[in-house]
N, C-alpha and C positions, 0 to 999 in steps of 0.2 A: 449803659442805659439803652433801652429800646427807644428808637425814634419813631414817632407816630405821625402819619399824614392824616389829619382829621377830615380830609375830603373823601376818604374811602368809606362807602356806605354798604359794605358787605354785611351779611347776616351774622348775628352772634351765633357761634357754634361751640358750645362746651359739650363735647362728647367723649366717651371712653371706649377704647377698643375692646376691653374685656368686661362684658356686662355682669359677670359673676363676682367682680371685685367690689364689694359693698362699701369699703372705705373710699375708694376712688369715685364711686358713683355718688356717695354722700358729699364729697368735695365738689363734684360737678354740680350737684343740686344746689349746694350753698352758693357757688359762683353764679349760677343762673339766677338765684333769688336776689343776690346783690346787684347783678346787672339789671334786673327788672326794676329794682328800687331806684337805681341811678337813672334809668331811662324815663321814669316818671317825673324827674326833676330837671335833668340836663338834656338839652337838645344838642347832641353831638353824634358822631359816627359810631355805629356799633363796634367797629374795630378799636376805636380809641377807648371805649369802655372795657372791652374784652382784654386788651393789652394792659390796661391799668390794673385790672383785677389780677391778671396773671403775674404782673410785676409784684403785686402785694403777696400773692401766694408763694411766689418763688423767692421771697425776701430780697427782691431786687428794687430797682428804681426805674422811673420812666422820664424820658425827655420829650416834651411836646413842642413841636415847631409849628406855629400857626400865627395868624394875625390876631391883634388884640380884640377882645370882646366876643369870643366864641365859647365862653363857659369853662375855661380851664380851672379857674379858682372854684367855681361851683362844682365841678367834677371832683376836685379834691375834698371839698367840704362834704359833699354828698357821700363819697366813698367812706370817709371817716365816720359820718353819721350812721351809715348802713351797718357798720360793724362796731358801733358804740365806742369809738376811739377819739382821742384828742386830735385837733387840727390846728395848725398855725401856718400863717402866710408870711414870707419874708420877701420884701421888695428889694431886689438887688440894685444898688446904685454905685457910681464910681467912688463915693466916699464911705461906703459900708466897710466896717472893720470886722476882723474875725470875732472879736468879743461881742459884737452886735448879734452874732449868730449863736455863739456858744454860751455866752453869759460872762459875768465879771464878779470879782470880789470887791465888796464895799466895806468900809469901816463903820461900825456901829459905835458911836460915841458913848451911849448910855452903858453898854456892856463892855466897852473897850475890847471888842473882838471883831474879827473880820468875818463877814458872812457872804456866802456865795449866792448870787441871784442868777437862776437858770435863764438861759436864752431860749428863743423859740425852737431851737433844734431839739429840745427835750419834749417833743410831741410825737405821737404815733405816726401821723401823716403830716409832712411838711411840704408846702408849696413854695418852691424857690423860683420866684417870678423874675424873669429876665436875667437869668443866671449869668449870661455873658456880658452884662453891663458893669460887673465889678471886677476888681483886680485879682491877680493870681494868688495873693496871700489869703484873701477871703475865700476864693474858690478852693484853695488847699484845705482850709478849715472844714468846709463842707465835704470835701472828698474824704477826709479822715472819718467823718461821721458816717458817710455812705459806705465806705469800705470796711470799717472796723466796728461799726455800731457803737462808737464811743467818741468822746472828745477829750483832749488833753488841755488842762488849764492849770497854769502855774505849777507844772510838774506832777499834777495829779490826774489820773485817768478816771473818767466817769462814764459808766455805761448808759446807753440810751434805752428808752422803754421799748418793749416788744409788743406788738409788731412795730417795725420802724420802716418807713418808706418815704423817699423824696420824689415828688412829682415836680420836675423842673420845666420851666418854659425858657425858650431861647428866642432872641430876636434874630432876624436875618443878619448874616455876617457883614453884609454891605451897609447895615444901619450905622449911623453916626454914634460913636461912643461905645462900641462893643469891643470886648477882649476875646481872643480865641480860646475855646475850651480845650483843656488838655485831652489827649486821646483817651485817657483813663476815665474821664467823665462822659465822653461820648459813647463809649462801648464798655460799660462797667458790668462785669459778671456779678451774680448774686453772691453776697458775702457769706 
């Protein structure tokens, strides 16, 4: 994951080295349009916006480290809205279970069948709020989704929608009740 310091207020710079590459220029124009839409709604650093968009385009994920109340949830919602995608927020707590993220199978007494109820991970953009407040098993379920763009439930593999991106927030490691993130979640390459 890319770690973003939201106190950096550098200028958004989506440029291309080869101006004759129309596909690349079109991508740059789209990214700039998305950034402009986000800036209309969210008050955050241009670098935070730029890296979030780049994470999405690279099919990667972003880890935001900042104090509460600086618009991280609004950033995720606005990014999803600007590309007309689904958004879900998961509040990570010590008692959160992997099935709270992935979903679970429930028995329907009328039809005498088991039905799968999708969890919030089945969205295009997922905000994993305070990711280091939950235990390793739950973090592992999220990591499978991030790395493989899929979840495994009761021996069945289910693909996640595309695009798929996790924007995770993390509390300071000195905070009470935090669990260390595995290195694979801190520096996760695009899948």
